[in-house]
N, C-alpha and C positions, 0 to 999 in steps of 0.2 A: 689506534689514535689515543690521545691522552688529553686530559684537561689539566692545565697548569695553574696552580695558585702560586704566583710568583713570589709573594711575600705575605705572610699572615699579618693582618692589621690588628691594632689594639692588643698586642702581646709584647713582652719584653724580648728584645733581640731580633735576629734576622733568620727567618726560616720560612719555608713554604711546603707545598705538597704537589705530588703528581698523581692524578687518578687515571689509571690505565684502563682503557675500554677495548674490549676485543669481541668482535661479532655482535656488537650492540649491547654487551653486558659488561658490568664492572668486574675487572679481573683482579686488580690489586690497588692498594694505595701506598704511596711512599712519602714519608715525612722527611723532607730534605732540610737538614740543619746545616746551613752554609756559613754561619758565623765562624770567623777564622779561629783555628786552633790557638790555644793560649798557654799551654804547657806549664801550668802551675805546679804539677808534680815535679817536673824537672827543675823549676826555679827554686824549689825548697831543698833539693839534694845538696848536702854538704853545709847547709846553713845551721847556725846555732839555734837551738830550740826556741829561745826567747823571742827571736825575730819572726818566727814562722806564723803565729796567729795574726800579726799585723799584716803580713804579706797575703795570707789567705783571705783577709777581709776585703782585699781588692778584687776578689773574684766577682763580686756582685754589689751594686749599690743598693738594691732593694732588700736583699737578705744577707747583708754582710755579717750581722750578728750570729746568724746560724752557722756560718763558716767559722767565725772567731771562736764560738763556744765549742763546736765540734773539734776544731783544731786543738784548743786548750785541753779538752777532755782526752783526746788521743795521746797527747804528750804526757799529761799527768798519769795516765794509766801505764804508759811505757816506763815511767819512773817510779811507779808504786805510790803516788801521792794521793792522799785522801783529804778533801777540803771539808770544812765544817758546814753546818746547815745554813748559816748566814750567807755564805758565798753561793751555795746551791740555789737558795731562794732569789738572790740578786740575779743570777744567770737566768733563772726561769722568768723573772720579771723583764729582763732584757729581751728574751725571746717573745714574751707577750707583746711588748712594744712593737716588735717586728711583725707579728701576726696582725695586730691592729692596723698598722700602716699598710701592709701588703694586701690584706683581705679587703680593706676599704677601697684601696686603689682599684683592685680587680673588680669587685662587685659593683661599686657605684659609678666608676668612670669608664670601665672597659666592657662590662657585661650589660649593665642597665640600659644602655642605648639600644641593644638588641631587643629588649623586652618592650620598649616604647616605640621602636621603629625609627630610630635616629642614627645618623652616620657617626656621631660622636657625642660626648657629654656636653660640649659647649652648645651645640644646637638643641640638645635635650633640655638644657637649663632654662631656655626661654619659657617653656611650659611647665617643667618639673624642677624648678629651681630649688625647692626645699629639699628634695631628695638628694640633689647634688651637694647642697650645702651640708647636709647631715653627714654624707660620706667624707667630704673634705675635713669636717670637724673631727671625726673619728681618726682619720689619717693623720691630722696634725697632732692629735694627742699621742698616737703611736710614735710619731717622730720625737715628741718631747721625751717619752720614756727612753727611746733609743739614744738620744743625745745625753740624757742624764746618766744612764748606766753604761752606754757604749763609748761615750766621749764626744761623739759627733753624730749628726743625723746620717751621714754617709761615710763609709770607710773609717769607722772609729778605731781607736788604738788603746782603749781602756781595759779590755778584757785580757788578763795576763795569766800565765801558768801560776797557780797558787793563789789567785785572787784578782785584784783590780789595781789599776794605777791610782784611781780616785774613788771614794765611796760617796753615796748620796747623802745629802743633809736631811735633817728633820723636816725642814720646810719643803724640800722637793718630794719627800715621801708623803707628806700631808697633802700636797697638791695632787699627787697620783691617786691617793685614796679618795679624795673628794671628787675628782673628775671622772674616775671610774664609775662611781655611783651615778653621776649626773648623765652620763652618756648611754646608760643602759636602755633608756626609752628609745633612742635612735636605733640601737642594735636590735632590740626586740621587734621593732617595726620592719626592719630589713628582712626578717625571717618570713613574714607574710608576703613580702614583695617577691622573693625568689622562690617561694613555694609554688608559684603559679607557672614557672617555666616548663615548657614541654619536654618530654623525654627525647633525648638525642644521644647518638653514639651507641657503643656496645656495652655489654655487661662483663665485668672482669670475672675470670674463673677464680682468681685468688686476690686477696688483699694482703698487704704487708705494711707494718708500722713498727715503731720502737715500742719497747715493753712498758715504758711510762709515758705520760701524755706528751710532754714536750721534749724529753730526752730519755735515754735509758742505757741499759747494759747489754741488751741483745735486740734482735729483731724478732717479731712474732708474725705469724701468718694465720689466715682464716682456716687452715686445715689443722690448727693446733700446735704447729711447730714453734719452738723457741730456739734461735740459732744465731751464730755469727754469719755475717753476710757471705763469706767465701765458702761456706758449707753447701749452700743451695742456690746462690745467685751466680749465673753464668753471664759474663760480659763478652760482647763480640763487636767487631767493627763492621761497618757497611760501606760499600763503595760510593754511596751518594750522600753520606752524612759525616760531619766532623764530630758528632756525638756518638759515643758507644751505646749499644742497645743491650738491655738486660732481660733475662728470663729467670723465673723462679721454678726450679725443678723441671726446666725445659718448657715451661708454660708462660703465657702472657699473664701479667699481673698489674696491679695498680697500687700506687701510693697517693697520699693526699688527705684532704679533709674528710671525704666520704669513707675511705678505709679507716681513718682514725675513729670516727664516730661508731662505725659498725664493729670495730674490734675493741674499743675502749670507752664505750658509752657510759659504763658504770663509773668511770673516773670523772665525769662531768660535774660541774657545780650545780646547785639546786635549780635555778631558773633554766639554765641550758639543758639540764637533764629532762626537765618537764617538756621543753620544746622538742627535744629529741624524741621523747616518747610520743608526743603528739604527731610527729611526722615519721615515725619509725617505719610504718608500713610502706609509705611512699619511698623512703630512702632504701629500704630493703629491695626495691625493684632493681637497683644497681646501675641504672643508666648513668653514663659519665656526666651528663648535664646536671645531675643531682649533686655533684660536687659543689656547685654554687650555693645550693640550699645548705649543704653541710658547712660551708665557710660562713654563712650568715649565722648559723647556730654557734659556731666557734667565736664569732665576734662577741656574743653574749657570754660565752664561757671565759674568754680572756679578760673581759672587763670585770666579771665577778671575781676571777682569780687574782687580778691585779689589786683589787680592793683588799682581798684576803691577805695577800703577801705584804702589801704596804702596811696594813694594820698590825700584822705579826712583827714586822721589823720595828715599827714604832713602839710597840708594847715592850719588846725586849731590849731595844736600843741597838744601834749599829756599832760594833766594836772596830770594824775597819782594819782587821789584822790579817795580813797575808800569811800563807803557809810556806815554810821554807821548801825549796825545790832543789834536790841534789841530782845532777845528771848521772845516768847509768846506761849501760847497754840494755835495751829492752824493746818491747813492742806493745803498741796500744791502739785501740780503735775508739773513736768518738762517734756515738750514735745520737743524732739530734733530729727533731722534727722541724724542718724548715716549713714555711707556710705552704709550700707545694708538696710536702711529703718528706719521707725519710731521707736523711743525708748522712754520708759516711766519710770520715777522715781517718785513714789508716797509716800509721807511721812505724818505722823501726829506727832506733837511735844507736849510736856508738857510745863508748864510755865517756866521751867528752861532751855529750849532749847534742851531737850533730845528726841531722836527718840522713839516714842511709837508704830509706825506702819510703815512698809516698804513693798512696792511691786515694782518689776522691771519686765518689759516685754521687751524683746529684739526683734530685727527684725527677727532673725532666728526662734524664738518661734512663732512670728506672721506668718511666712512663712511655718511653718512645714507642715500644712495640704496641702498647695499649692504644696510643694515639693512632697508629696505623690501622689497627683492627677497628677502632671506632669510626674512622673516616671511611674505611671499606664498607662497614655495615650500613652507615648512613647513606653513602653514595649508592649502594644497591637499592635502597628504598626510594631515593629521590631522582636518580638518573632517568631522564625521559619524561618526568612528570612536571617539569618546570623549566623556565628559561635558564641559560647558562649562568647569568649573573645571580639569579635567585639560588641556583644550585651551589655556586661558590660561597654565597652568603651563609648557607646552612653548614657547609664544610668548615668555614671559619668559626662559626658558633660552636661547633664540636671541638675544634682545637682550643678555643678560648676557655672552654669548661675545665681544661686541665690546668689553667693558669700557668702556662709554660714559662719558665725562665731560661731562655735559650742560651744566653751568654754563659750562665752557670754550667751548661751541659757539655760544652766543648772542652775536652781535656785530651790527654795523650791518646792518639790513635796511630795506626800504622799508615803512613803516607806513601 
């Protein structure tokens, strides 16, 4: 027999799970991502490089900037383009806006109802309205940064190879600097809230992340490796999922906020680092539900870092000069940390600047095997100990801890 979770609730996209029971014991768990294939790799083939980041921004409304920045970085590396510090800082600031918007949405509106025993944030707001308001305030500020740097809150088209279509004004940077400081109190309070969540799911054998905090040149892993994704990441298709599944050296692994903290905690800003040290022993337990606590600490980090970046740009002044881009035959990989974990955009180009090869691996595709392992582990503990509705609730809490972005995860598969 099997227990079907027809559709995960309070997650982005359409996916569910099947818990297979045999002889009264949990045999396996299958995460079924049935969001329709979207074929973004195929859509980019033959297109001129300049159009590609705008197209990739349509992959997701929540994390469009991660896709835009990863796309631009892959294209620039294929052409041998190096951008100045100002452009790197502005791209980092854009990603910070995305982290703030996405983490606040996930923690306050999707996960917090589980902590307080409500079906959704609307019903939770009747008794815990201040918590919901704080989350919405942080989310709105993240959207302001996304709109300012990315051009729009959703599917922006301002991130370009070699720079930006438009650069922020002094007034906009001053607003970012001021609000980043003001919202730190809310973010610090969220850490205490999510530190109380129970341990759920499995513990990953390996963590994987980019080699700098929000983007990088390589991937790193908890066994000390620094590598390009194709050296150790194996992708495979599954008969029950439109998302590919990935393994690291043949083993299940995890990407996301928890791996980022455990691999790159020394890169955190001062207050975030102190909070990380306060909770490091708990985080080192490795259960996937701790990803929520890690995201709360990252809210503090991103607000501190946004204030730093805005201050640096204000001190030096924004020149707003794009770097010339000359097409050539080449190959490049963009490594970015999306809110949910490491994101890969890999391109090859011809001498006219047209895309001849494209591969995208998203955090949820990286985490697919870990999601199945976590559901399996939790199901083994819970099956037969509670009603079916309570059992399904716990399975959904495990899935939500990954903050899955299911629409992002469906790319080219063998049909």
